[in-house]
N, C-alpha and C positions, 0 to 999 in steps of 0.2 A: 735565143732562137734553140731550136731542139737540135741536139747533136745524136740523137738516137738513131738506129738503123733498123728497120724503117723510121722516118720521120714520122713524129706525131701529128695528129690533125690539128690544124689552126684553131683559133677560138671562134672563129666565123664558121667553121664546118659543122654541119649537122651532127657529126659523131665526135664533136670537141671533147666529150666526157670520156673517150678512150685514150687520151694522152695519158702518161705517166705521172705518178705523184712524185713531186720532188721535196715536198714539205707536208708531213701529216701532222695534225693537232686533234685526236681524237678527243682529248679532254675539253677542247674547246667548240668540238663540232665542225670543223673545216679542215679542207685540205688544198694545198696549191698544187696545181698540175703544171707541166712542162709548158704548155701554150699560154700560161699566165692566168689560167681562169681558176677561181677559186669557187670550189664546190662545197656545199654545206650539206651536213647530215639529213637535213629534211629534203634533199634533193633540190633546193634552190641554188642559184649560180650568181657569180658577180664576174661579169665580163670585163676583160682589161680596159676597155674604154668607159668602165663605169655604169654600164646597162645593168640592170637587174632582171634575171629570169626566175619567175616565181617558180615555187616547188611545183613539181610535176610527178608524184607519187601516182603508180598505177592503181587504177581503181580495183577495188576487190569485191567480186561477185558474192552477193548475200545468199546464204544458204539457209534453207527452211528444213 
């Protein structure tokens, strides 16, 4: 459980990516957050219950 003050959002919260990083592995492309969420550099996520969240990069508007 999170011991930060204020408490980090849970892995079920819409703002779950705002939790603090407890282990960063940039050389491998992932980080473990305080709420047991694993976030990947491509913006994909692995939830604590094993569910996968597909990468959700923001769309970039095409310029002409």
